[in-house]
C-alpha positions, 0 to 999 in steps of 0.5 A: 522515406517520407515522414508525414508525422508532425513532430512538433505536436504531441500525439492525440490521447487514445485511452483504451476502454476495452481492457479485457478484465479477467475475473478469477475463479472463486473457490473455497477452503473447507473452512469457507475462506475464499480462494481467488484463482487467476489462471496463468497459462503462459508460465509455470510461475505461481504466486499464492498470497494469503491475506489476514485481518491481522494488521497493526491496528489489532494490537497496541504493541508492535505485536502484529509485525513481530508475529508476522516476522516470526511465522517461519522462525521454527516449529517443535521439530524444525529450526528456521534454517531447516525450514528455509533449506526445505523451501529452497529445495522445492525451488520456492520463496516466502515473504511476509509483511504487515500493514495497518489493516492486513498481514500478507504472506506470499508463497512463490514457486512453480506449478510442478512443486506447489503441492509439496511447497504449500503443504510444507509452509502451511504445516510450518505456519500452523505449528509455529512455536516462536522460539524465544531466542529468535524473538529476542533477536528480532525485537533487538533488530526491529528496535535498532532499525527504528532508532536508526530511522528516528534519526531521519527527518522524513521518518519523524515527519511521517510519524508526526503526520500519522499521529496527528492526522489519525489522532484518537484512532488505532491508525494514529498509534506509533511504535516507540523503541521501548515498546519492543521490550515489552512484547513477550512470547505469550503475546506473539502466541496469543495474537497468532492464535486469534488473528492469524489462525482465525483471521485468514480473510482470503487467498489470491492464487496466480497459477495453472493447477490441475484439478487434483492440485487445486483440490489438494491445496484447498484442503491444505488450509482446512485448519484456517478460518476467518472469525476476526471482526474487522474494526468499525469505521472510526471518526477522525478529528484531525487538526489543521495546525502546524506541528514542529518536530525538533531534530538537533543538528538536522540540515534538512527539514521533512515536510508532510501536509495532509488531510482526511479525504475519502476512499475509492467509493466516493463519487469524486475519487477518480476526478481527485486522482487526476487532480493529484496526478497533475499536482504531485503524483508523477515526475512532471507534476507541478510540485516537481517542476516548481520546487525541484526543477525551478527552485532546486529546493529538493531532490523530490517532492510528491503527493499521493492518495492513501487509504485504510479500512476506515477512510482515505487521505491526501498527503504531500511529502518532501525533504528540503534544506532548512533554509528553504523551508519557509518558501517551500511551504509558500510554493506548495500553497501556491500550487494548490491555489493554482489548481483551485483557481486556474484552468489546466492548459489543454496541453498539460491535461493531454499529457496527464491523460496519456500518462494515466492511460499508460499506467492503466495499461501497465496495471492490467498487463498479465495475470499477476497484474490482473490479480492485483487489480482484482484484489485491490477492488475486492477488498474494498467491496468493489469490482472491475467496473471501478477501473472502467469508470476511472478510464471513462473519467480520465478520458472525459474530464475537463479543465473546469471539472479539475478546478472544481474538484480541487476547489472542493477538496483541496483547501490549504487551510484544512491541512495539517502541516508537520515539519521535522528538522 
């Protein structure tokens, strides 16, 4: 067979701008909470995600995380073990997590058993009584986990970045081990009543319910409302100083460099996504090629764009041997300056466009992934046009636009630097 491919050249970039973004059905609980249903007709698997305005910014203590961790710890007539056994009997699974802005509760199961499973979990959630013995144990576990984490330089660097980048705002608060000691059962109950029962922002549902099941599950959440007022956008006053966190006997130093940037609504967001990818977002990035592959200073280094309800931010993160700290900072700054002053070669730009194209295709593969895309946009007040614009930007962006974007938004002199070691 004749091979007509020229294997010495990379294939041409072919971005898919015709991804079939599927809008979910929109329903409402009797209390008016929106329920977004993405039909999954090829599988019996179901996921129900409850999102609450109940993140850590809503309390000065570690109450939000403890409350979320104790949601199925027991009711007046059921222990935590009994609740877990009943969930297992229905072939279900439950997990919960909390971020700065939101609390997330996920219910997994099969279409045929979701009626009973959701009814069981909703009843146990609404009637949670947060047993004192379970609270004492959870506080001790969380405190111990934090104390262990505080022995790691990457944790110290990340906490230092959070504290100083978001200084003076709820996002800049960090928990200390002793903070757990002061949390009482009354704190947990009050937070639950105010931020959970009255803070259900929306429900994301991937499944294929029949009409009766759909109506039944909507009715399950008639007791939950959304009366929490999200905090107003805060003004940041970050420093661009060098913060050193000392850790005795550390053989490595954690490094975090960051700055307040902008969120997804900014006109340069998609261009900045390309800049970030080239600089440090994927394994073939410039930071990885220089500091890991060439210099051998670290096992991994990367950059990312983060976001909260108030704004977005940019971060570079790594851990290196103490003896490599000074030159690592030099090399990071050198790579940023390259982005700001040199045109990205055509071959490198083509590679990154292919990479981002593949990421987009994977992110829209199937109803669960499609729901994640929809929810990420909806919670920011956006829609699917956000992703279409991203694809058009990636396809058409030039090396000159990349350099200009980096020059505008990535000045090393504006960045906060935190080292821990």
